[in-house]
Steps between C-alpha positions, in 0.01 A plus 500: 500500500217577263212254503461293184177541309339367187630680189145554380358595839334811360274282282488195728168347596379167644464337159830612349695405814406134462769465234762706679823307583493628858150355537599164354808471723313543827583215737225258592499394865250216448603163639431175315240276658587146601529268200209295636268799543247628251306794640244688293414795725689667786291730719640704788290590803644816655433757768654831596522397867464193715196376685238554230429132430709452188570132570131435561417655162774292335373176654135588426575559132704179485209306648254650252723416204565146626128441556439583133756245384799728440846373594622745765813573699589751771852641528526650848743785438447650846823348627514670840127461572377184326144396581377287208619160636332562837174595327492167315636288785821417310821404681841445347755412412432515127673227301792585270725299270743563214215620277379767741262571787151349508215720627265361760135446408193613692183296556346673199798433268672838514880484477676715762858603567603716793809558709313340792496175304880514471587581863565234769288706741209697355514743794865595439535862384650573161772752582642560155595809306307613193727348231485155664120517526475611137719205400265256675203642309687444174573141606131442565452575130809336351553199728145394587341233281157653451397273214211624287307789655227723364559757775787568737394751766789685666424610855724805527638666812353844574655818368711588199841367606748236385270201464218666299769649275663156462167337413410768245842479336574127526162335437275543194220663702182530295316725744447590863211537741540771766353435846397789722287584804268794560735732691603810305867441589490159333334644193787748468746209515296313237604767255866422571444135406304608193770745389773239550313253279444760231868599511592133448239463220302241699123504429282572804183290485325686780461550875352282772394664825515293817344575842226700327241434770398277787151356535362538851415147624196634690325743267662423162602862445817568300761682708787682329767415757781679315291791376300557187649361183635729230637222283263572211623858471865394539465232232319737264778755545752244377275357229473164680218260579398404852518119488338431834421624849554246779348529848659398828379141514581284805450186291793593275714570807423154638582329170827695473634299793551196278183424311495761225477237226130487593448877470283634220498878481187638326627858523768454234292387202594814307869444575470141378339622176777757452767231534337256261410771248863611479640146503674318218 
C-alpha cells in the first residue's frame, strides 16, 4: 500500500507544517502529573552506559540546588539498579494513601522516590519486563505527591532503551545532562544518548565527565587512570558545553554509602549554572 504523504509535500517546510492537520493530530504521550504536584523544571541525567557515576552527578546537582534554597526532588528512574536511597541513607517503605504516594525526604530537604522505597526488601531484585518498568516510571510522575518543586531531577537508567524513551515521551523534560567518562568507547556511546535526545526534541544542556583524574596521595600529581580525556573535542563536535570534570575522589565514595546529603561537589559549578540559567 502506498505511503500517505502531505498533499503539499513538494513545498513543505518546518514553518508551513506547523498548521498541517497531520501535525496537529499527532498523539501526545505525556502523562498528567499528580494533582498535588507543581513542578517548574524537569531535568534528566543520562548516560550511554552504566558505571559512569550518573547517580552521583544527579545527587551532587540536587545538593547544590537545595543548598541555594531551591525546592528539589529526585525521581530515581533506574528501576533495576536504584542507588539514590542508599546514597542518602533512606529506607522505606514510602507512605501512600488515597491521594497518592509521598516521597521520602533527605537530611537536606530533597524529596526522593525510588523503587527501593517501595519494596519490602531493598536487596530484592526487580525482575520485570520493560513495559512494567516503564509503567512504574510513569506512576512516579502521576501518583507521587511532589508538592511544589523548582527542580525535579530524573536519574535515568543507562542506555537508550524503554525507560529513557518513556521519560522523554511521558514527562515534560526541559533538558538533559549527559554523563561520561574518559574512555573513547564511552564517548562513542555519548553520541547515542545525544542523538536520541535530539530525535526526541529534548534540549541537551551539556556533558559532565566523571573519573577524569586521580590525585596521587603522596606527590599530588594528577593521574589519568582511564586515559587522557577527549571530552572537549567530543563536546565541540556536537556543539555542546562541558559542564564539569570530576576526579576520582575517595571522600565522595565514602559519603555515597549513606551520607551524601553532606556532599558538596565543587566540580559541577558550571553544570549548576547551566541548570539555573535554563530554569523557569
